[in-house]
LOKOL-925576 format. One line per field, with one value per residue (C-alpha): chain; x, y, z. Coordinates in steps of 0.25 Angstrom, whole numbers, always signed. Layout:
! residues N
chain = A_...
x = X_...
y = Y_...
z = Z_...
This chain:
! residues 277
chain = A_A_A_A_A_A_A_A_A_A_A_A_A_A_A_A_A_A_A_A_A_A_A_A_A_A_A_A_A_A_A_A_A_A_A_A_A_A_A_A_A_A_A_A_A_A_A_A_A_A_A_A_A_A_A_A_A_A_A_A_A_A_A_A_A_A_A_A_A_A_A_A_A_A_A_A_A_A_A_A_A_A_A_A_A_A_A_A_A_A_A_A_A_A_A_A_A_A_A_A_A_A_A_A_A_A_A_A_A_A_A_A_A_A_A_A_A_A_A_A_A_A_A_A_A_A_A_A_A_A_A_A_A_A_A_A_A_A_A_A_A_A_A_A_A_A_A_A_A_A_A_A_A_A_A_A_A_A_A_A_A_A_A_A_A_A_A_A_A_A_A_A_A_A_A_A_A_A_A_A_A_A_A_A_A_A_A_A_A_A_A_A_A_A_A_A_A_A_A_A_A_A_A_A_A_A_A_A_A_A_A_A_A_A_A_A_A_A_A_A_A_A_A_A_A_A_A_A_A_A_A_A_A_A_A_A_A_A_A_A_A_A_A_A_A_A_A_A_A_A_A_A_A_A_A_A_A_A_A_A_A_A_A_A_A_A_A_A_A_A_A_A_A_A_A_A_A
x = +0_+5_+1_+5_+8_+7_+14_+7_+8_+5_-2_-3_+2_-1_+7_-1_+4_+11_+1_+3_+6_+18_+12_+9_-6_-6_-15_-11_-17_-12_-12_-7_+1_+4_+19_+21_+27_+22_+20_+20_+13_+16_+12_+23_+25_+26_+25_+36_+39_+50_+53_+67_+66_+62_+68_+60_+46_+42_+27_+24_+29_+21_+8_+10_+11_-1_-9_-6_-10_-23_-27_-23_-16_-2_+4_+11_+15_+27_+26_+36_+37_+42_+46_+45_+40_+53_+54_+53_+47_+33_+26_+20_+27_+28_+14_+9_+17_+11_-3_-1_+4_-9_-18_-10_-10_-25_-28_-20_-24_-36_-44_-56_-48_-55_-49_-50_-42_-32_-31_-29_-17_-11_-13_-4_+7_+8_+0_+1_-4_-19_-19_-14_-25_-36_-47_-41_-26_-29_-32_-31_-23_-24_-20_-6_-10_-19_-33_-37_-48_-48_-49_-54_-43_-40_-35_-23_-10_+4_+14_+29_+35_+50_+59_+72_+79_+79_+68_+63_+58_+43_+45_+57_+49_+37_+46_+52_+39_+30_+14_+10_-2_-11_-17_-10_-20_-32_-27_-26_-40_-45_-39_-24_-15_-3_-3_+10_+17_+20_+31_+38_+47_+53_+55_+63_+71_+74_+77_+87_+85_+70_+72_+81_+72_+60_+69_+74_+60_+55_+66_+61_+47_+42_+35_+36_+28_+34_+25_+23_+36_+44_+54_+46_+39_+29_+21_+7_+4_-9_-1_+8_+17_+19_+21_+32_+39_+39_+44_+56_+59_+57_+67_+77_+76_+72_+79_+66_+53_+41_+28_+15_+1_-9_-18_-34_-36_-27_-20_-21_-15_-8_+0_+9_+16_+10_+20_+31_+46
y = +0_+14_+27_+41_+50_+65_+77_+89_+104_+114_+125_+133_+131_+139_+137_+139_+138_+127_+117_+110_+97_+103_+105_+118_+121_+122_+125_+120_+117_+104_+99_+86_+85_+75_+73_+63_+49_+35_+24_+9_-1_-16_-28_-32_-41_-29_-14_-7_+7_+9_+24_+26_+41_+39_+25_+24_+25_+38_+41_+29_+19_+27_+26_+11_+9_+17_+11_-3_+1_+8_-3_-15_-22_-26_-17_-27_-17_-10_+5_+11_+26_+32_+46_+59_+69_+75_+72_+85_+93_+97_+89_+78_+66_+58_+61_+58_+45_+41_+44_+36_+24_+25_+25_+14_+5_+7_+3_-9_-14_-6_+0_+2_+12_+25_+38_+44_+33_+34_+49_+47_+38_+49_+59_+51_+51_+66_+78_+78_+64_+66_+75_+64_+55_+66_+67_+79_+82_+96_+100_+110_+104_+110_+107_+100_+97_+85_+92_+92_+99_+93_+104_+103_+102_+114_+114_+105_+113_+110_+109_+111_+106_+110_+104_+110_+96_+96_+92_+100_+96_+99_+101_+110_+119_+120_+124_+135_+140_+150_+151_+159_+168_+157_+162_+153_+141_+151_+156_+143_+139_+152_+149_+152_+141_+143_+152_+149_+140_+145_+134_+139_+150_+140_+129_+138_+143_+128_+124_+133_+124_+127_+142_+142_+134_+144_+156_+150_+146_+160_+166_+158_+163_+150_+152_+139_+136_+127_+115_+110_+112_+111_+109_+108_+119_+120_+129_+127_+130_+130_+128_+117_+126_+135_+122_+117_+131_+131_+116_+121_+132_+123_+113_+124_+128_+115_+102_+95_+100_+92_+96_+90_+94_+96_+84_+85_+71_+61_+50_+40_+29_+32_+24_+35_+47_+60_+70_+74_+77
z = +0_-4_+3_+1_+13_+8_+14_+20_+19_+30_+22_+34_+49_+61_+73_+86_+101_+108_+114_+128_+120_+114_+100_+93_+89_+74_+63_+49_+35_+30_+16_+10_-3_-13_-9_+1_+6_+2_+12_+7_+16_+15_+24_+33_+45_+55_+54_+48_+42_+31_+30_+27_+29_+44_+48_+61_+53_+60_+60_+51_+61_+72_+63_+61_+76_+80_+69_+74_+88_+84_+74_+83_+72_+68_+57_+48_+37_+32_+29_+19_+18_+6_+11_+2_+12_+19_+34_+43_+32_+37_+27_+36_+30_+43_+47_+33_+33_+46_+41_+29_+37_+45_+33_+27_+39_+41_+26_+28_+42_+48_+37_+46_+55_+56_+51_+65_+71_+60_+62_+77_+75_+66_+77_+86_+76_+73_+71_+55_+54_+55_+44_+34_+39_+38_+28_+20_+15_+19_+33_+44_+56_+70_+84_+83_+68_+71_+72_+57_+49_+35_+24_+10_+0_-9_-23_-26_-25_-30_-19_-19_-6_-3_+7_+12_+14_+30_+40_+51_+65_+67_+82_+80_+70_+80_+91_+83_+78_+84_+83_+71_+68_+66_+52_+42_+42_+42_+29_+23_+27_+22_+8_+8_+2_+12_+24_+32_+42_+56_+57_+44_+51_+61_+51_+42_+54_+58_+44_+36_+24_+24_+26_+14_+6_+9_+6_-7_-12_-9_-17_-29_-27_-20_-6_+2_+15_+26_+29_+43_+51_+38_+32_+19_+12_+1_-9_-15_-30_-38_-51_-55_-63_-51_-42_-52_-51_-36_-36_-44_-34_-22_-28_-30_-15_-8_-5_-11_-17_-22_-30_-25_-23_-12_-9_-10_-4_+3_-6_+4_-5_-18_-28_-32_-26_-30_-27_-36_-33
């Protein structure tokens, strides 16, 4: 069985005050895209994760362990992860892989497991995981990111994603960030395509490579918005010709750049990769 695990973008991100549980209150608009990882699920004598990019299996292993406990079954399957989403880039790759693994295991072992139960397992793994298990690839996320309101898809946009070649720690970026004005997400919900990210300044301070990529792209006329806690950034385009021009500019300034599209529905199981690099 082959499954596609899409990356996500933060079209806006408002950082609120620090909560008693140690997390910041946030309000963000999330959008999934056609660039992502692939997971291959095959029967095996015992549960195993093959992920060369993360030898310990990271969140996918955690997903398998939680699923086995909740479903009351032995997970006799191997999950092989083919990574394309950079690690530590703010694109939600680990969370998407974990959500994809949960869906794959449910399809194989417990197809009657309710969506609500699956989402609850996702929330135990991480704040972004419930989004990738939700009903819409576009959503408003609040709380620490786990309180979701599905949003109606908008017109498909071409997306250029650029990565400066180094990872950022989400915890470090949050520690370095200050609460913002709280208006960005409101602007996106009111019709704006992009409206800023309160974590961007701290991400650029912590990553000279990101700061230089943003500066060099701007010098070429390309405005990139940081996604999540970085280190990746992106731009949206209604026209393919404009997107291709932006891709060329991004490739001249970034360690890696890809062209993909926003998603209007979840491709839970696919036979081919839909992003281009």
